[in-house]
Structure formats: C-alpha cells, structure tokens
C-alpha positions in Angstrom: -0.6 2.3 0.6 0.5 0.9 0.0 -3.1 0.6 0.6 -4.6 -2.5 -1.1 -3.1 -1.9 -4.6 -2.5 -5.6 -5.5 -4.8 -5.4 -8.5 -2.9 -2.5 -10.0 0.5 -4.3 -9.9 0.4 -5.1 -13.6 -0.4 -1.6 -14.7 1.8 0.3 -12.2 4.8 -2.0 -12.5 5.3 -1.5 -8.7 8.2 1.0 -8.8 9.3 0.4 -5.2 11.7 -1.7 -3.2 15.2 -1.8 -1.9 18.1 -1.1 -4.0 21.8 -2.0 -4.3 24.3 0.3 -6.1 24.7 0.0 -9.9 26.4 2.4 -12.3 26.8 2.8 -16.0 30.2 2.0 -17.3 32.7 4.8 -17.9 32.2 6.5 -21.3 28.7 5.3 -21.5 26.6 7.4 -23.9 24.2 7.8 -21.0 26.3 10.8 -20.1 24.2 12.6 -22.7 21.3 12.4 -20.2 23.2 14.5 -17.6 20.9 16.4 -15.3 17.6 16.0 -13.5 14.4 14.8 -15.2 10.8 14.8 -14.1 7.7 13.0 -15.5 5.0 10.5 -15.0 4.2 6.8 -15.6 0.7 6.7 -16.9 -1.0 3.4 -16.1 -4.5 4.4 -16.9 -6.3 4.8 -13.6 -2.9 5.0 -11.8 -0.4 7.8 -12.5 3.0 7.7 -10.8 5.4 10.7 -10.6 9.0 9.8 -11.5 12.2 11.7 -10.9 15.5 10.7 -12.6 18.9 12.1 -11.7 21.9 11.5 -14.0 25.4 12.7 -13.1 28.8 12.1 -14.7 32.1 12.6 -12.9 35.5 11.6 -14.2 33.9 9.8 -17.1 31.7 7.7 -14.9 27.9 8.1 -15.2 25.6 7.2 -12.4 21.8 7.6 -12.1 19.1 7.2 -9.5 15.3 7.0 -9.8 12.7 8.3 -7.4 9.0 7.4 -7.3 7.6 9.9 -4.8 4.1 8.5 -4.9 5.4 5.2 -3.6 7.8 6.7 -1.1 10.8 5.2 -3.1 13.8 7.4 -3.5 17.4 7.0 -4.7 16.9 3.7 -6.5 20.2 3.2 -8.4 19.5 3.0 -12.1 21.4 1.5 -15.0 20.9 3.3 -18.3 22.1 2.4 -21.8 21.8 4.7 -24.8 22.2 3.4 -28.4 21.5 5.7 -31.4 19.0 7.7 -29.3 17.2 4.6 -28.0 17.2 4.5 -24.2 16.8 1.4 -21.9 16.7 1.9 -18.2 16.3 -0.4 -15.2 16.4 0.5 -11.5 17.5 -1.8 -8.7 14.5 -2.7 -6.7 12.0 -1.6 -9.4 10.1 -4.1 -11.5 10.2 -3.9 -15.3 12.2 -1.5 -17.4 11.9 1.7 -19.4 12.3 1.6 -23.2 12.1 4.7 -25.2 14.0 7.4 -27.0 15.6 10.8 -26.5 13.9 13.4 -28.6 15.9 15.2 -31.2 16.1 18.4 -29.0 17.4 16.3 -26.1 14.6 17.7 -23.9 12.5 14.6 -23.4 12.6 10.9 -22.9 9.5 9.3 -24.4 8.6 5.6 -24.1 7.0 3.2 -21.7 7.8 1.4 -18.5 6.9 -2.2 -19.2 4.0 -1.1 -21.4 2.8 1.9 -19.4 3.4 5.2 -21.3 6.1 7.2 -19.6 7.6 10.6 -20.4 10.4 12.4 -18.6 11.3 16.0 -19.3 14.8 17.4 -18.6 14.8 20.2 -16.0 16.7 23.4 -16.4 19.6 23.8 -14.0 18.3 24.8 -10.6 14.7 24.1 -11.6 12.5 22.5 -8.9 9.2 20.8 -9.1 6.5 21.9 -6.6 5.5 19.1 -4.4 1.7 18.5 -3.7 0.3 20.2 -0.6 -0.5 17.9 2.3 -1.9 20.3 4.9 -3.0 17.6 7.3 0.5 16.2 7.8 1.4 17.2 11.4 4.7 18.8 12.2 6.8 18.7 15.4 6.7 19.6 18.1 3.6 17.5 18.9 1.4 18.2 22.0 2.1 14.6 23.1 4.9 12.2 23.6 6.6 10.3 20.7 8.9 7.3 21.2 10.7 5.2 18.7 10.4 1.6 19.7 11.5 -1.9 18.7 10.2 -5.3 19.8 10.1 -9.0 18.7 7.9 -9.7 15.7 5.6 -12.7 15.1 8.3 -15.0 13.7 11.8 -16.0 14.9 14.4 -13.5 13.8 11.9 -10.7 13.0 12.3 -7.5 15.0 9.7 -4.8 14.3 10.5 -1.1 14.6 7.8 1.5 15.1 6.6 4.7 16.7 4.5 4.9 19.9 2.6 8.1 20.6 1.3 8.7 24.1 -1.1 11.4 25.2 -0.1 13.9 27.8 -0.8 12.7 31.3 -0.1 9.7 33.4 -2.5 7.2 31.9 -3.0 4.3 31.7 -4.4 5.0 28.2 -6.6 3.1 25.8 -4.4 2.1 22.8 -4.5 0.9 19.3 -2.2 -0.9 16.9 -2.4 0.4 13.3 -2.3 -2.4 10.6 -1.4 -1.3 7.1 -2.8 -2.5 3.8 -1.0 -4.6 1.2 2.4 -3.6 -0.1 5.7 -2.8 1.5 4.4 -0.2 3.8 6.3 1.6 6.5 4.7 2.9 9.7 3.1 5.9 8.1 1.5 3.9 5.2 2.8 6.5 2.8 1.3 6.7 -0.6 1.1 9.5 -3.2 2.7 11.9 -0.9 0.2 11.2 1.8 1.0 9.7 5.2 -2.4 8.4 6.4 -1.2 6.5 9.5 0.7 9.5 10.7 -2.4 11.7 10.3 -4.6 9.1 12.0 -2.1 8.5 14.9 -1.8 12.3 15.4 -5.6 12.7 15.6 -6.1 9.8 18.0 -3.3 10.7 20.3 -4.6 14.3 20.5 -7.9 12.7 21.6 -6.4 10.6 24.4 -5.7 7.3 22.6 -2.1 5.9 22.5 -1.1 4.6 19.1 1.5 2.1 17.9 2.4 2.1 14.2 5.2 0.0 12.8 7.2 -0.8 9.6 6.2 -4.1 8.1 8.8 -6.9 8.4 11.6 -6.3 6.0 10.6 -2.7 5.4 12.1 0.4 6.9 13.8 -0.4 10.2 12.1 -3.7 10.7 14.0 -6.9 10.0 12.7 -10.0 8.2 11.8 -11.1 4.7 8.9 -9.1 3.3 8.9 -11.0 0.0 8.4 -14.3 1.7 5.7 -13.2 4.1 2.0 -14.0 3.8 -1.1 -12.4 5.4 -0.8 -14.9 8.3 2.7 -13.6 8.9 1.6 -10.0 9.0 -1.2 -11.1 11.4 1.4 -12.6 13.7 3.3 -9.3 13.6 0.2 -7.3 14.4 -0.4 -9.6 17.4 3.1 -9.0 18.5 2.4 -5.3 18.5 -0.6 -5.8 20.9 1.6 -7.9 23.1 4.2 -5.1 23.2 1.6 -2.6 24.2 0.6 -4.8 27.2 4.2 -4.6 28.4 4.0 -0.8 28.7 2.9 0.6 32.1 1.3 3.7 30.3 -1.2 1.4 28.5 -4.5 0.0 29.9 -4.2 -3.7 29.1 -8.0 -4.0 29.1 -8.4 -1.4 26.4 -6.1 -2.3 23.5 -7.7 -2.5 20.1 -6.7 -2.8 16.4 -7.3 -0.5 13.5 -6.7 -2.2 10.1 -6.9 -0.5 6.7 -7.7 -2.6 3.6 -5.8 -5.9 4.0 -5.2 -4.7 7.6 -9.0 -5.0 7.9 -8.6 -8.7 7.1 -5.7 -9.1 9.5 -7.4 -7.4 12.5 -10.2 -10.1 12.8 -7.6 -12.9 12.4 -5.7 -11.5 15.4 -8.8 -10.9 17.5 -10.0 -14.4 16.8 -6.9 -15.9 18.5 -6.1 -13.2 21.0 -9.1 -12.8 23.4 -7.5 -9.8 25.1 -8.1 -7.6 22.0 -10.8 -5.2 23.2 -12.1 -3.7 19.9 -11.6 -3.4 16.2 -11.9 -0.7 13.6 -11.9 -2.0 10.0 -11.2 0.8 7.5 -12.1 -0.6 4.0 -11.7 -4.1 5.3 -13.0 -6.7 2.8 -15.9 -9.0 3.6 -15.4 -11.5 0.7 -12.6 -13.8 -0.5 -9.5 -12.2 -2.0 -10.0 -13.3 -5.5 -13.5 -11.7 -5.5 -12.0 -8.5 -4.3 -9.3 -8.5 -7.0 -12.0 -9.1 -9.7 -14.3 -6.4 -8.4 -11.7 -3.7 -7.9 -10.1 -4.3 -11.3 -13.5 -4.0 -13.1 -14.5 -0.9 -11.0 -11.2 0.9 -11.8 -11.3 0.0 -15.4 -14.9 1.3 -15.7 -13.9 4.5 -14.0 -11.1 4.9 -16.5 -13.6 4.7 -19.4 -13.3 1.1 -20.5 -16.4 0.1 -22.6 -18.7 -2.7 -21.4 -17.4 -5.2 -23.9 -13.8 -4.6 -22.8 -14.9 -4.9 -19.1 -16.5 -8.3 -19.8 -13.6 -9.6 -21.8 -11.1 -8.4 -19.2 -13.1 -10.0 -16.4 -13.2 -13.3 -18.1 -9.5 -13.3 -18.7 -8.8 -12.4 -15.1 -11.1 -15.1 -13.8 -9.2 -17.7 -15.8 -5.9 -16.3 -14.6 -7.0 -16.4 -10.9 -8.4 -19.9 -11.3 -5.1 -21.2 -12.8 -3.2 -19.5 -10.1 -5.3 -20.9 -7.3 -5.1 -24.4 -8.7 -1.2 -24.3 -8.7 0.1 -26.8 -6.0 3.2 -24.7 -5.2 5.1 -21.6 -6.1 7.1 -23.3 -8.9 3.8 -24.4 -10.5 2.3 -21.0 -10.0 5.3 -19.3 -11.7 5.1 -21.7 -14.7 1.3 -21.1 -15.0 1.6 -17.4 -14.9 4.5 -17.3 -17.3 2.6 -19.5 -19.7 -0.5 -17.3 -19.7 1.4 -14.0 -20.2 4.3 -14.8 -22.5 3.8 -13.2 -25.9 1.2 -10.8 -24.6 3.5 -8.3 -23.0 7.3 -7.5 -22.9 9.5 -10.2 -21.3 10.4 -7.8 -18.4 6.7 -7.2 -17.7 6.0 -10.9 -17.7 8.7 -11.6 -15.2 7.5 -8.7 -13.0 4.0 -10.3 -13.0 5.4 -13.7 -12.3 7.2 -12.4 -9.3 4.0 -10.7 -7.9 1.3 -13.2 -8.8 3.2 -16.3 -7.8 4.4 -14.9 -4.5 3.4 -16.6 -1.3 1.5 -13.4 -0.2 -0.6 -13.1 -3.4 -1.5 -16.8 -3.6 -2.6 -16.8 0.1 -4.5 -13.6 -0.2 -6.7 -14.5 -3.2 -7.6 -17.8 -1.4 -8.4 -16.3 2.0 -12.1 -15.7 3.0 -12.4 -13.3 6.0 -16.0 -14.2 6.7 -15.4 -17.1 9.1 -13.2 -15.0 11.4 -15.7 -12.1 11.3 -18.5 -14.4 12.2 -16.8 -15.5 15.4 -16.2 -12.0 16.7 -18.0 -10.9 19.9 -16.3 -7.6 20.6 -17.1 -4.1 19.6 -16.3 -3.7 15.8 -16.6 -0.6 13.7 -16.4 -1.4 9.9 -16.3 1.5 7.6 -16.2 1.7 3.8 -16.4 4.8 1.6 -19.2 5.1 -0.9 -16.6 5.8 -3.7 -14.2 3.0 -2.8 -13.2 1.3 -6.0 -10.7 -1.1 -4.4 -13.0 -2.6 -1.8 -16.3 -1.8 -3.5 -19.1 -1.0 -1.0 -21.8 -2.8 -3.0 -19.9 -6.0 -2.8 -18.5 -5.8 0.7 -21.0 -3.9 2.9 -23.6 -6.7 2.6 -21.0 -9.3 3.3 -19.7 -7.5 6.3 -23.2 -7.0 7.7 -24.0 -10.7 7.2 -20.8 -11.9 8.8 -21.1 -9.6 11.8 -24.8 -10.2 12.3 -24.1 -12.3 15.4 -22.1 -9.6 17.1 -24.4 -7.2 18.9 -21.7 -4.7 19.3 -20.7 -4.5 15.7 -21.5 -1.5 13.5 -21.1 -1.4 9.7 -21.4 2.0 7.9 -20.9 3.5 4.5 -19.3 7.0 4.6 -20.7 9.1 1.7 -18.3 10.5 -0.8 -15.1 8.9 0.4 -12.6 6.7 -1.5 -10.4 3.8 -0.5 -8.1 6.1 1.4 -11.0 7.8 3.1 -10.5 11.0 1.2 -13.3 13.1 -0.2 -13.3 12.1 -3.8 -15.0 12.7 -7.1 -14.9 9.4 -8.8 -12.9 7.3 -6.3 -10.3 6.3 -8.9 -6.8 5.8 -7.7 -5.8 8.4 -10.2 -7.3 11.0 -7.8 -5.4 9.9 -4.7 -2.3 12.1 -5.3 -4.4 15.0 -6.6 -6.5 15.3 -3.4 -4.9 17.6 -0.8 -6.7 16.1 2.2 -5.2 12.9 3.5 -8.1 11.7 5.6 -11.6 13.0 5.8 -12.4 14.8 9.1 -15.7 12.9 9.1 -13.8 9.6 9.1 -11.4 10.8 11.7 -14.1 12.0 14.0 -16.2 8.9 13.5 -13.3 6.6 14.5 -12.1 8.6 17.5 -15.6 9.2 18.9 -16.5 5.5 18.5 -13.3 4.3 20.2 -13.8 6.6 23.2 -17.5 6.0 23.6 -18.0 2.3 22.5 -14.8 0.6 21.6 -12.4 1.3 24.5 -15.2 1.5 27.0 -16.2 -2.1 26.5 -14.1 -3.5 29.3 
C-alpha cells in the first residue's frame, strides 16, 4: 500500500517508482559483483526485501534492482566500486546504497540512506522462496473480468482498471475501490499482498461488481502522479463512479465507494459533491487532520519497535516542529528550503534530498493540512467505518472517537473496531508494519464478511 505509509518515507527511503535505463561504463570494477544478490533493507519497524541482478557482457556491466515488497522490479541501477567500497543508485528509487564488499566476496554490507542493508550473493541457480499468499485468487474466476479505460478527473488523464462482474444479467450493485497513499496500482500491492484483488474477488463472488484502477501516472493510467494531490485523486475516484453509471450491467442507484486509509479520506470528499453515491465503506479511514495522523502513527510505530519513552517524546517534539514549519511554507519552493534547512547535517545528502522531494510535494503538504471531519459531518448516506484494534498507522484510540463524533448526525452510519486486525486488516500480533509481509493472510475473513454482508443488507439496499 501502498497503504498509508507516508510517515515511513524517511525510514524506508521509498524504493519504488519508474525507471529509465542506466548502465555502468565498460570495464567498471562493478563486474566483480556479477550474479544475483538477495537481502533486506532494515528500517526498524519496516523491512523491505531487495534483489540485485548484476550481469557483464562484452565488458559492459548492467544491473537492476527489485523491491518485491513495493511491487517494484527491474529498476536499472548504477554501481561504482572503488577499493571494495560500493556505491549504488537505482533509477526511480530515492537515496543510495553505500557499503563494502566483504573480503570473501559473498556479501554487500552497508546502508541505504542510513537504513542498514545487507545483500548476499546467491549461488548459480539458487532461488529465494517467495512468501505464501494463499488468498490471492487464480484464474479462471467464477465471474467476468474486463480490462477497462476511461477519462480521469483532470484533462489529459486516462485511467486504466479492471471491472469484475458477477455471473448473471444484472443490473448489479457496484463499488469503486480507492487505494491508500503511494503510487498504487489497481491491486494496491504491498509486501507481496494484493489486498484489492482479494477484496474484489470476494465481493464479486457475493454479487457486487467492482471497479479497481491504477492511480494516475501509475501502471497503465496516464497523468502525473508526482504532481497530484488528494483532491486530484478524489476527482479520479469520482470519474470511476461516473464510468460505472455508463455501464448497462450496473444499477446506477446502488454505486458505492470503498476507500482504504487515504482512500477513506477521499471517499467522503467524493460523496459530498456527488449525490448519486449510494454508500461508503471506510477501511482505516482517518477521522482527524493529516498532521495528527502522521504524528500518532510515527509514535505508535516507534513504540512498537522498542523506542524508550524519552526518545518518543523527543522524536514527537522534533516532528511537530518539522510539520509546523512545513505547513507554514507559502509554496513548494519555500517548503523545499525549509525542509532542507531542518535536515542538512543530520543525515546523508542523498537522504536529505529524498525527504525534500517527499515532504515538500504537493500531495504531502495538502494531506497534512486536510481535516476530513467537515466532509464526514455532512454525510447522510449509509457509511460503514472500520478500524483494526492493532492499527498503528490510523490508531483506533485517536480515530474511532473522531469518526463517531463526525458521523453522529448520520443515522445510517456505523463505526466499528475489529479486534486483532492491523492497518491492512490482517490478523496481527503487534500491528507493526514489520509484520505485514510476514503474515500469510492478506485480508481477514472477518473483515471481508463484515464488508460484503453490510453492503448487501444495508449499503446497496438504501435506494
């Protein structure tokens, strides 16, 4: 996701994005790294698997980097080796790796922009077992699947997605799935999981049509993802609902939205201006302003990682000052200057620039300033708002009371805490993002059944 991982950007260095080919120069000592490597970036609460592939042909060395947990593969990498010291960047990835090749040539040990990272050389033909994801459905499906494209919410944006339709003639109730923050494709893939694919499969098998789509500038959708804000993503979600109304298989009176994390902020924005939206399901949708979410999730994840109380307090004070400075910036240039001034000298230059790019972006600045409560207060349609009791990214103690207060005027709204589930609605032990990739189950059956049964008995039956 990715799901709402904005607060982890500094630690994780966001190894994702689009790439353009680069290659090491001929005769580069990086040829000594020939072969396949596997390892992990360890950013405390967040651990990302990495795969490096280095090949030399006719004196020319090329390399690509994969980050399976972020659904990023084949990022062209540039590697320089000098007296055993290794520096690596990857096109489309933020930050850089700096480390050394061990004397036996078997390991690369160092850090990716401050996050400890170790890669181990694989033996020829050696493969790494991928994590099991037993819920991911496989074709053929017992329903119809169609690849679709339609105009997005801004001029020049064309969205690509997948529409799944139950067997039968219809017309069917339908939902648009709205992903959380990050450059998410239609399946909202994260840590080897495909939550929206699993959710769409479940709902379609239960008689609900589902539209899921690549965000603008991601996958097969056109547009500029980096320049987009939450309001732009809301316009795209609204365009999805409009597209469903154009389909004869869909009941125009029973079209709803399901938003996860930031998607749970977007769904009420769309419903507020589109009176034809019949119902909403908010999965870990925040009830408070974005900066408060960032503060709470950062503290919760740090605490789950074992940070002592004094470190939590100091970190919270620093982050509050950082967010206040960022929110006071009058434009992007001022934001970039402010962020750079606060971070220079405290981390490597590459990491500083990576954080400048994230924190000063139009999306981040608009997100931290947006309060979802006013839009929630104006809703008068069926709403199901769910948060897992072990969610550390949208903490229930902070957000459930806010959601209940904001939705108090809507007699058809339900707010519930689902015991034992994390931000991805997986059964969890601590709720830390470090567990996401270790848990085999993609979505709790309790959450799936709660959502489908509510849509069929309350949400889609409202009109």
